[in-house]
SEVEX-912322 format. One record per residue (C-alpha): x, y, z; residue number from 1. Coordinates in steps of 0.1 Angstrom, whole numbers, plus 5000, padded with zeros to 4 digits. Layout:
N
{east = X, north = Y, up = Z, num = NUM} $
...
//
This chain:
388
{east = 9173, north = 6411, up = 6595, num = 1} $
{east = 9158, north = 6415, up = 6630, num = 2} $
{east = 9137, north = 6385, up = 6640, num = 3} $
{east = 9107, north = 6384, up = 6664, num = 4} $
{east = 9089, north = 6353, up = 6675, num = 5} $
{east = 9052, north = 6358, up = 6685, num = 6} $
{east = 9038, north = 6323, up = 6683, num = 7} $
{east = 9043, north = 6311, up = 6719, num = 8} $
{east = 9008, north = 6295, up = 6719, num = 9} $
{east = 9021, north = 6271, up = 6692, num = 10} $
{east = 9054, north = 6263, up = 6710, num = 11} $
{east = 9079, north = 6280, up = 6733, num = 12} $
{east = 9117, north = 6280, up = 6730, num = 13} $
{east = 9134, north = 6257, up = 6755, num = 14} $
{east = 9147, north = 6277, up = 6785, num = 15} $
{east = 9185, north = 6275, up = 6788, num = 16} $
{east = 9181, north = 6261, up = 6824, num = 17} $
{east = 9158, north = 6234, up = 6811, num = 18} $
{east = 9183, north = 6225, up = 6783, num = 19} $
{east = 9211, north = 6223, up = 6809, num = 20} $
{east = 9191, north = 6200, up = 6832, num = 21} $
{east = 9184, north = 6176, up = 6803, num = 22} $
{east = 9219, north = 6173, up = 6789, num = 23} $
{east = 9233, north = 6146, up = 6812, num = 24} $
{east = 9203, north = 6124, up = 6803, num = 25} $
{east = 9214, north = 6123, up = 6767, num = 26} $
{east = 9248, north = 6110, up = 6777, num = 27} $
{east = 9262, north = 6096, up = 6809, num = 28} $
{east = 9228, north = 6090, up = 6826, num = 29} $
{east = 9211, north = 6068, up = 6800, num = 30} $
{east = 9194, north = 6040, up = 6820, num = 31} $
{east = 9159, north = 6027, up = 6816, num = 32} $
{east = 9138, north = 6039, up = 6846, num = 33} $
{east = 9123, north = 6004, up = 6848, num = 34} $
{east = 9156, north = 5987, up = 6854, num = 35} $
{east = 9167, north = 5978, up = 6889, num = 36} $
{east = 9204, north = 5982, up = 6885, num = 37} $
{east = 9224, north = 6014, up = 6892, num = 38} $
{east = 9219, north = 6029, up = 6857, num = 39} $
{east = 9181, north = 6024, up = 6860, num = 40} $
{east = 9180, north = 6038, up = 6895, num = 41} $
{east = 9198, north = 6069, up = 6884, num = 42} $
{east = 9170, north = 6074, up = 6858, num = 43} $
{east = 9142, north = 6066, up = 6882, num = 44} $
{east = 9155, north = 6090, up = 6908, num = 45} $
{east = 9154, north = 6118, up = 6882, num = 46} $
{east = 9119, north = 6108, up = 6872, num = 47} $
{east = 9108, north = 6108, up = 6909, num = 48} $
{east = 9122, north = 6142, up = 6914, num = 49} $
{east = 9104, north = 6156, up = 6884, num = 50} $
{east = 9072, north = 6139, up = 6896, num = 51} $
{east = 9075, north = 6156, up = 6930, num = 52} $
{east = 9081, north = 6190, up = 6915, num = 53} $
{east = 9050, north = 6187, up = 6893, num = 54} $
{east = 9029, north = 6174, up = 6922, num = 55} $
{east = 9040, north = 6204, up = 6943, num = 56} $
{east = 9029, north = 6227, up = 6914, num = 57} $
{east = 8995, north = 6211, up = 6911, num = 58} $
{east = 8990, north = 6206, up = 6948, num = 59} $
{east = 8985, north = 6168, up = 6945, num = 60} $
{east = 9000, north = 6135, up = 6953, num = 61} $
{east = 9029, north = 6121, up = 6933, num = 62} $
{east = 9009, north = 6089, up = 6924, num = 63} $
{east = 8984, north = 6112, up = 6907, num = 64} $
{east = 9009, north = 6123, up = 6880, num = 65} $
{east = 9010, north = 6103, up = 6848, num = 66} $
{east = 9036, north = 6111, up = 6822, num = 67} $
{east = 9025, north = 6110, up = 6786, num = 68} $
{east = 9038, north = 6121, up = 6752, num = 69} $
{east = 9019, north = 6154, up = 6754, num = 70} $
{east = 8986, north = 6169, up = 6761, num = 71} $
{east = 8970, north = 6154, up = 6730, num = 72} $
{east = 8977, north = 6119, up = 6744, num = 73} $
{east = 8965, north = 6130, up = 6779, num = 74} $
{east = 8932, north = 6143, up = 6764, num = 75} $
{east = 8927, north = 6111, up = 6745, num = 76} $
{east = 8933, north = 6090, up = 6776, num = 77} $
{east = 8906, north = 6110, up = 6794, num = 78} $
{east = 8880, north = 6110, up = 6767, num = 79} $
{east = 8885, north = 6074, up = 6756, num = 80} $
{east = 8894, north = 6059, up = 6789, num = 81} $
{east = 8867, north = 6073, up = 6812, num = 82} $
{east = 8835, north = 6070, up = 6791, num = 83} $
{east = 8817, north = 6040, up = 6776, num = 84} $
{east = 8786, north = 6036, up = 6753, num = 85} $
{east = 8754, north = 6050, up = 6768, num = 86} $
{east = 8772, north = 6077, up = 6788, num = 87} $
{east = 8774, north = 6114, up = 6782, num = 88} $
{east = 8802, north = 6139, up = 6778, num = 89} $
{east = 8798, north = 6177, up = 6779, num = 90} $
{east = 8824, north = 6199, up = 6763, num = 91} $
{east = 8825, north = 6233, up = 6744, num = 92} $
{east = 8825, north = 6242, up = 6708, num = 93} $
{east = 8859, north = 6260, up = 6711, num = 94} $
{east = 8880, north = 6231, up = 6726, num = 95} $
{east = 8913, north = 6220, up = 6711, num = 96} $
{east = 8910, north = 6194, up = 6683, num = 97} $
{east = 8925, north = 6169, up = 6707, num = 98} $
{east = 8892, north = 6170, up = 6726, num = 99} $
{east = 8868, north = 6176, up = 6698, num = 100} $
{east = 8881, north = 6149, up = 6675, num = 101} $
{east = 8883, north = 6124, up = 6705, num = 102} $
{east = 8847, north = 6132, up = 6713, num = 103} $
{east = 8836, north = 6127, up = 6677, num = 104} $
{east = 8853, north = 6093, up = 6678, num = 105} $
{east = 8834, north = 6084, up = 6710, num = 106} $
{east = 8801, north = 6094, up = 6694, num = 107} $
{east = 8808, north = 6067, up = 6668, num = 108} $
{east = 8812, north = 6043, up = 6696, num = 109} $
{east = 8778, north = 6051, up = 6712, num = 110} $
{east = 8788, north = 6079, up = 6737, num = 111} $
{east = 8765, north = 6109, up = 6737, num = 112} $
{east = 8783, north = 6143, up = 6735, num = 113} $
{east = 8769, north = 6178, up = 6741, num = 114} $
{east = 8789, north = 6207, up = 6726, num = 115} $
{east = 8779, north = 6238, up = 6746, num = 116} $
{east = 8780, north = 6273, up = 6730, num = 117} $
{east = 8802, north = 6301, up = 6742, num = 118} $
{east = 8792, north = 6338, up = 6743, num = 119} $
{east = 8806, north = 6363, up = 6718, num = 120} $
{east = 8836, north = 6370, up = 6741, num = 121} $
{east = 8845, north = 6333, up = 6739, num = 122} $
{east = 8835, north = 6324, up = 6774, num = 123} $
{east = 8815, north = 6293, up = 6785, num = 124} $
{east = 8786, north = 6303, up = 6807, num = 125} $
{east = 8779, north = 6282, up = 6838, num = 126} $
{east = 8742, north = 6281, up = 6831, num = 127} $
{east = 8750, north = 6263, up = 6797, num = 128} $
{east = 8769, north = 6236, up = 6816, num = 129} $
{east = 8741, north = 6233, up = 6842, num = 130} $
{east = 8714, north = 6229, up = 6815, num = 131} $
{east = 8734, north = 6203, up = 6796, num = 132} $
{east = 8738, north = 6179, up = 6826, num = 133} $
{east = 8718, north = 6147, up = 6822, num = 134} $
{east = 8713, north = 6116, up = 6844, num = 135} $
{east = 8739, north = 6097, up = 6823, num = 136} $
{east = 8765, north = 6125, up = 6822, num = 137} $
{east = 8799, north = 6110, up = 6831, num = 138} $
{east = 8825, north = 6137, up = 6821, num = 139} $
{east = 8827, north = 6175, up = 6816, num = 140} $
{east = 8858, north = 6187, up = 6797, num = 141} $
{east = 8863, north = 6224, up = 6794, num = 142} $
{east = 8896, north = 6239, up = 6785, num = 143} $
{east = 8911, north = 6264, up = 6810, num = 144} $
{east = 8925, north = 6288, up = 6784, num = 145} $
{east = 8916, north = 6289, up = 6747, num = 146} $
{east = 8946, north = 6283, up = 6725, num = 147} $
{east = 8935, north = 6308, up = 6699, num = 148} $
{east = 8919, north = 6338, up = 6716, num = 149} $
{east = 8933, north = 6334, up = 6751, num = 150} $
{east = 8901, north = 6335, up = 6770, num = 151} $
{east = 8902, north = 6321, up = 6806, num = 152} $
{east = 8872, north = 6299, up = 6813, num = 153} $
{east = 8855, north = 6298, up = 6848, num = 154} $
{east = 8870, north = 6265, up = 6856, num = 155} $
{east = 8868, north = 6268, up = 6894, num = 156} $
{east = 8831, north = 6278, up = 6892, num = 157} $
{east = 8824, north = 6248, up = 6870, num = 158} $
{east = 8843, north = 6226, up = 6894, num = 159} $
{east = 8821, north = 6239, up = 6923, num = 160} $
{east = 8789, north = 6233, up = 6902, num = 161} $
{east = 8799, north = 6197, up = 6896, num = 162} $
{east = 8809, north = 6191, up = 6932, num = 163} $
{east = 8775, north = 6204, up = 6943, num = 164} $
{east = 8756, north = 6183, up = 6917, num = 165} $
{east = 8775, north = 6151, up = 6926, num = 166} $
{east = 8761, north = 6151, up = 6962, num = 167} $
{east = 8727, north = 6141, up = 6949, num = 168} $
{east = 8737, north = 6119, up = 6919, num = 169} $
{east = 8739, north = 6082, up = 6913, num = 170} $
{east = 8764, north = 6085, up = 6885, num = 171} $
{east = 8793, north = 6107, up = 6895, num = 172} $
{east = 8804, north = 6134, up = 6871, num = 173} $
{east = 8842, north = 6138, up = 6866, num = 174} $
{east = 8857, north = 6172, up = 6856, num = 175} $
{east = 8886, north = 6175, up = 6832, num = 176} $
{east = 8904, north = 6206, up = 6820, num = 177} $
{east = 8930, north = 6209, up = 6792, num = 178} $
{east = 8953, north = 6235, up = 6810, num = 179} $
{east = 8980, north = 6235, up = 6783, num = 180} $
{east = 8977, north = 6273, up = 6777, num = 181} $
{east = 8971, north = 6282, up = 6814, num = 182} $
{east = 9002, north = 6268, up = 6832, num = 183} $
{east = 9023, north = 6299, up = 6827, num = 184} $
{east = 8996, north = 6324, up = 6837, num = 185} $
{east = 8969, north = 6309, up = 6860, num = 186} $
{east = 8964, north = 6291, up = 6893, num = 187} $
{east = 8967, north = 6253, up = 6886, num = 188} $
{east = 8960, north = 6240, up = 6921, num = 189} $
{east = 8937, north = 6210, up = 6916, num = 190} $
{east = 8918, north = 6215, up = 6948, num = 191} $
{east = 8911, north = 6252, up = 6943, num = 192} $
{east = 8900, north = 6244, up = 6907, num = 193} $
{east = 8879, north = 6214, up = 6918, num = 194} $
{east = 8891, north = 6193, up = 6889, num = 195} $
{east = 8896, north = 6155, up = 6887, num = 196} $
{east = 8918, north = 6155, up = 6856, num = 197} $
{east = 8943, north = 6180, up = 6840, num = 198} $
{east = 8963, north = 6178, up = 6808, num = 199} $
{east = 8996, north = 6197, up = 6805, num = 200} $
{east = 9023, north = 6199, up = 6779, num = 201} $
{east = 9060, north = 6208, up = 6784, num = 202} $
{east = 9066, north = 6226, up = 6752, num = 203} $
{east = 9041, north = 6254, up = 6761, num = 204} $
{east = 9061, north = 6262, up = 6793, num = 205} $
{east = 9096, north = 6265, up = 6778, num = 206} $
{east = 9102, north = 6228, up = 6781, num = 207} $
{east = 9109, north = 6201, up = 6754, num = 208} $
{east = 9084, north = 6187, up = 6729, num = 209} $
{east = 9071, north = 6152, up = 6732, num = 210} $
{east = 9064, north = 6151, up = 6769, num = 211} $
{east = 9033, north = 6159, up = 6789, num = 212} $
{east = 9013, north = 6151, up = 6820, num = 213} $
{east = 8979, north = 6138, up = 6829, num = 214} $
{east = 8969, north = 6146, up = 6864, num = 215} $
{east = 8943, north = 6120, up = 6876, num = 216} $
{east = 8928, north = 6124, up = 6910, num = 217} $
{east = 8929, north = 6092, up = 6931, num = 218} $
{east = 8899, north = 6070, up = 6925, num = 219} $
{east = 8890, north = 6083, up = 6890, num = 220} $
{east = 8883, north = 6051, up = 6871, num = 221} $
{east = 8902, north = 6055, up = 6839, num = 222} $
{east = 8911, north = 6025, up = 6818, num = 223} $
{east = 8942, north = 6024, up = 6797, num = 224} $
{east = 8937, north = 6029, up = 6760, num = 225} $
{east = 8970, north = 6013, up = 6751, num = 226} $
{east = 8986, north = 5980, up = 6759, num = 227} $
{east = 9022, north = 5969, up = 6763, num = 228} $
{east = 9035, north = 5974, up = 6799, num = 229} $
{east = 9028, north = 5983, up = 6835, num = 230} $
{east = 9043, north = 6018, up = 6833, num = 231} $
{east = 9027, north = 6049, up = 6849, num = 232} $
{east = 9004, north = 6030, up = 6872, num = 233} $
{east = 8991, north = 6009, up = 6843, num = 234} $
{east = 8977, north = 6038, up = 6824, num = 235} $
{east = 9004, north = 6047, up = 6799, num = 236} $
{east = 9026, north = 6018, up = 6788, num = 237} $
{east = 9060, north = 6024, up = 6772, num = 238} $
{east = 9096, north = 6032, up = 6783, num = 239} $
{east = 9097, north = 6065, up = 6801, num = 240} $
{east = 9112, north = 6095, up = 6782, num = 241} $
{east = 9137, north = 6104, up = 6810, num = 242} $
{east = 9153, north = 6134, up = 6793, num = 243} $
{east = 9119, north = 6148, up = 6785, num = 244} $
{east = 9106, north = 6142, up = 6820, num = 245} $
{east = 9136, north = 6159, up = 6835, num = 246} $
{east = 9131, north = 6189, up = 6812, num = 247} $
{east = 9094, north = 6191, up = 6821, num = 248} $
{east = 9102, north = 6190, up = 6858, num = 249} $
{east = 9127, north = 6218, up = 6854, num = 250} $
{east = 9103, north = 6239, up = 6834, num = 251} $
{east = 9077, north = 6235, up = 6861, num = 252} $
{east = 9103, north = 6243, up = 6888, num = 253} $
{east = 9108, north = 6276, up = 6871, num = 254} $
{east = 9071, north = 6283, up = 6875, num = 255} $
{east = 9071, north = 6277, up = 6913, num = 256} $
{east = 9084, north = 6312, up = 6921, num = 257} $
{east = 9050, north = 6330, up = 6922, num = 258} $
{east = 9065, north = 6365, up = 6927, num = 259} $
{east = 9088, north = 6362, up = 6897, num = 260} $
{east = 9060, north = 6347, up = 6876, num = 261} $
{east = 9036, north = 6375, up = 6884, num = 262} $
{east = 9062, north = 6402, up = 6877, num = 263} $
{east = 9070, north = 6386, up = 6843, num = 264} $
{east = 9033, north = 6383, up = 6834, num = 265} $
{east = 9028, north = 6419, up = 6842, num = 266} $
{east = 9057, north = 6428, up = 6819, num = 267} $
{east = 9042, north = 6407, up = 6791, num = 268} $
{east = 9008, north = 6422, up = 6796, num = 269} $
{east = 9022, north = 6457, up = 6793, num = 270} $
{east = 9038, north = 6448, up = 6760, num = 271} $
{east = 9006, north = 6431, up = 6747, num = 272} $
{east = 8985, north = 6461, up = 6757, num = 273} $
{east = 9008, north = 6485, up = 6739, num = 274} $
{east = 9006, north = 6463, up = 6708, num = 275} $
{east = 8968, north = 6462, up = 6708, num = 276} $
{east = 8966, north = 6500, up = 6714, num = 277} $
{east = 8990, north = 6509, up = 6686, num = 278} $
{east = 8976, north = 6484, up = 6661, num = 279} $
{east = 8940, north = 6496, up = 6666, num = 280} $
{east = 8952, north = 6532, up = 6662, num = 281} $
{east = 8972, north = 6525, up = 6630, num = 282} $
{east = 8949, north = 6501, up = 6612, num = 283} $
{east = 8912, north = 6510, up = 6606, num = 284} $
{east = 8886, north = 6482, up = 6607, num = 285} $
{east = 8906, north = 6462, up = 6633, num = 286} $
{east = 8888, north = 6439, up = 6658, num = 287} $
{east = 8903, north = 6423, up = 6689, num = 288} $
{east = 8887, north = 6389, up = 6695, num = 289} $
{east = 8879, north = 6374, up = 6729, num = 290} $
{east = 8872, north = 6389, up = 6763, num = 291} $
{east = 8896, north = 6418, up = 6769, num = 292} $
{east = 8897, north = 6412, up = 6807, num = 293} $
{east = 8893, north = 6374, up = 6812, num = 294} $
{east = 8923, north = 6365, up = 6790, num = 295} $
{east = 8959, north = 6355, up = 6794, num = 296} $
{east = 8984, north = 6384, up = 6794, num = 297} $
{east = 9003, north = 6371, up = 6764, num = 298} $
{east = 8975, north = 6368, up = 6739, num = 299} $
{east = 8964, north = 6393, up = 6713, num = 300} $
{east = 8940, north = 6381, up = 6686, num = 301} $
{east = 8931, north = 6404, up = 6657, num = 302} $
{east = 8908, north = 6403, up = 6627, num = 303} $
{east = 8913, north = 6428, up = 6599, num = 304} $
{east = 8885, north = 6433, up = 6574, num = 305} $
{east = 8892, north = 6428, up = 6537, num = 306} $
{east = 8925, north = 6408, up = 6540, num = 307} $
{east = 8936, north = 6372, up = 6543, num = 308} $
{east = 8953, north = 6360, up = 6574, num = 309} $
{east = 8977, north = 6337, up = 6555, num = 310} $
{east = 8988, north = 6366, up = 6533, num = 311} $
{east = 8996, north = 6388, up = 6563, num = 312} $
{east = 9014, north = 6359, up = 6579, num = 313} $
{east = 9036, north = 6353, up = 6549, num = 314} $
{east = 9045, north = 6390, up = 6544, num = 315} $
{east = 9053, north = 6393, up = 6581, num = 316} $
{east = 9075, north = 6363, up = 6578, num = 317} $
{east = 9095, north = 6381, up = 6551, num = 318} $
{east = 9101, north = 6408, up = 6577, num = 319} $
{east = 9114, north = 6382, up = 6602, num = 320} $
{east = 9082, north = 6382, up = 6623, num = 321} $
{east = 9065, north = 6350, up = 6633, num = 322} $
{east = 9028, north = 6350, up = 6641, num = 323} $
{east = 9000, north = 6326, up = 6633, num = 324} $
{east = 8965, north = 6325, up = 6620, num = 325} $
{east = 8952, north = 6301, up = 6647, num = 326} $
{east = 8959, north = 6268, up = 6662, num = 327} $
{east = 8992, north = 6253, up = 6649, num = 328} $
{east = 8975, north = 6219, up = 6650, num = 329} $
{east = 8951, north = 6231, up = 6623, num = 330} $
{east = 8974, north = 6254, up = 6603, num = 331} $
{east = 8971, north = 6234, up = 6571, num = 332} $
{east = 8933, north = 6239, up = 6570, num = 333} $
{east = 8917, north = 6265, up = 6547, num = 334} $
{east = 8885, north = 6265, up = 6567, num = 335} $
{east = 8878, north = 6294, up = 6590, num = 336} $
{east = 8887, north = 6288, up = 6627, num = 337} $
{east = 8861, north = 6268, up = 6645, num = 338} $
{east = 8867, north = 6290, up = 6675, num = 339} $
{east = 8859, north = 6322, up = 6656, num = 340} $
{east = 8829, north = 6305, up = 6640, num = 341} $
{east = 8817, north = 6297, up = 6675, num = 342} $
{east = 8818, north = 6334, up = 6683, num = 343} $
{east = 8794, north = 6339, up = 6653, num = 344} $
{east = 8819, north = 6359, up = 6634, num = 345} $
{east = 8813, north = 6364, up = 6597, num = 346} $
{east = 8836, north = 6341, up = 6577, num = 347} $
{east = 8852, north = 6369, up = 6557, num = 348} $
{east = 8863, north = 6386, up = 6589, num = 349} $
{east = 8874, north = 6353, up = 6604, num = 350} $
{east = 8897, north = 6346, up = 6574, num = 351} $
{east = 8915, north = 6379, up = 6581, num = 352} $
{east = 8927, north = 6369, up = 6616, num = 353} $
{east = 8961, north = 6369, up = 6632, num = 354} $
{east = 8971, north = 6354, up = 6666, num = 355} $
{east = 9000, north = 6372, up = 6683, num = 356} $
{east = 9013, north = 6354, up = 6714, num = 357} $
{east = 9041, north = 6368, up = 6734, num = 358} $
{east = 9067, north = 6351, up = 6756, num = 359} $
{east = 9093, north = 6358, up = 6783, num = 360} $
{east = 9121, north = 6364, up = 6758, num = 361} $
{east = 9102, north = 6391, up = 6739, num = 362} $
{east = 9113, north = 6427, up = 6742, num = 363} $
{east = 9098, north = 6461, up = 6735, num = 364} $
{east = 9120, north = 6462, up = 6705, num = 365} $
{east = 9101, north = 6432, up = 6692, num = 366} $
{east = 9068, north = 6448, up = 6697, num = 367} $
{east = 9079, north = 6480, up = 6679, num = 368} $
{east = 9091, north = 6459, up = 6650, num = 369} $
{east = 9056, north = 6444, up = 6646, num = 370} $
{east = 9039, north = 6477, up = 6651, num = 371} $
{east = 9060, north = 6492, up = 6623, num = 372} $
{east = 9057, north = 6462, up = 6599, num = 373} $
{east = 9020, north = 6453, up = 6601, num = 374} $
{east = 9001, north = 6485, up = 6591, num = 375} $
{east = 9017, north = 6489, up = 6556, num = 376} $
{east = 9012, north = 6451, up = 6550, num = 377} $
{east = 8975, north = 6454, up = 6558, num = 378} $
{east = 8972, north = 6486, up = 6537, num = 379} $
{east = 8989, north = 6469, up = 6507, num = 380} $
{east = 8967, north = 6438, up = 6509, num = 381} $
{east = 8936, north = 6459, up = 6512, num = 382} $
{east = 8945, north = 6478, up = 6480, num = 383} $
{east = 8948, north = 6445, up = 6462, num = 384} $
{east = 8917, north = 6429, up = 6477, num = 385} $
{east = 8883, north = 6428, up = 6459, num = 386} $
{east = 8866, north = 6432, up = 6492, num = 387} $
{east = 8860, north = 6468, up = 6500, num = 388} $
//
C-alpha cells in the first residue's frame, strides 16, 4: 500500500541531517552541560552552538534564548510568569489550547483576560486589539499562524501598534507570539516583528519532539513558574536536553538558507493549490476554510457538508493516507473545533472538516493519491448520512 503523510501541522518527520547531528549525543558525548569537566564542556559547547544558530535565525542575542520542553511550556512560562492578579491579557479566540487554557487558569487567579474575535477568514483585526487595550493591560498574545486553518496573523502590525501605545503608557504592554506553525514559512526576525516573546517547537520544523524555545527580549520581567535549579538564566530549571537542543539547532540551521526555503515553499504551495482545485472540482458542497491569500503554503483546510470528519479520516487511513480533523492536541474531543466555531461556522459543517498539511517530503504522487481517494469516500459517506 502506498502511504502519504499529510499531517505536518501535528508533527514533522525528523530530517536525516538532524538525526545524524543528534546521534553522537546519545553515545560518546553524554555529559551534563552543567558540569565543569571535559564531558560537561563537550555538552555545553554543543548547546552554545545551537543557541547561536537560533539567535541568528531570530535576529537576537544568545542570552535571550531559553530552552524548554516545547512550545506548550514556553507559552505557559509567558502567560503565568509575566502577569499577576489585577493585570490584563489580550489574546484571540483561535489560539492554541496552550494559550487558551493557561489564560483560563490565570483568570481563576485574578487576571483579567479579553478574547478578541477574528473575522470569517480567521484573521485578527488590528482595530479589535486596539479597542481591547486597557490601562492595566500587561500582555498581548496572538499566534503567528493558526495551527488548524493556516491563517497568518498581522503580527508585525500588532507589534507596531503596541510599540506606539507604549510611548504614552505607565504600564508597559509586552507582546508574545506563538510562532510554532510559522517558522518554516514566515519571517521570524524579532525586531521586524516587534515582539518581546516568541514560542517555538522543534518537532514542527523537522526536529525532535520534547524540545522548544522561548525567546525573551532582554528586560522582559518574567518570573520562573518552576523551581529546582539555576538553568536557562533562572527561568527553566532542569538538566538540559542536549541531544534535543542539538537537533533543534540543526533543524533551525536548515532554515537559514532563505533561497532554498523560498523555493521549497513555492513547490509545496503549487502542490497545495493543485489539491484544493481538484478537490473542489471533484466534490460538490466543499468549502475551503481560512483566508486563501494570508495563509501558509502547506495548509489546506476543507469542510464537506453532510459527512463526519472522523469517518473521512478513518477511511483515508485505510488507504494509507494520514490527515487530521484539527489540532492534534485536541484530537480526542468530540466537540467542534473552537477555531471553526470562532469563524461562526454552523456545527454540522464544522464536524465535516479535514486539515491537510503538506511537508517537504511530499510529492505530486502523494497529492494524486489523495485526490483519487477522497471523492469516493465522501460520496459513500454522504449516501449513508441522514443529512441531505
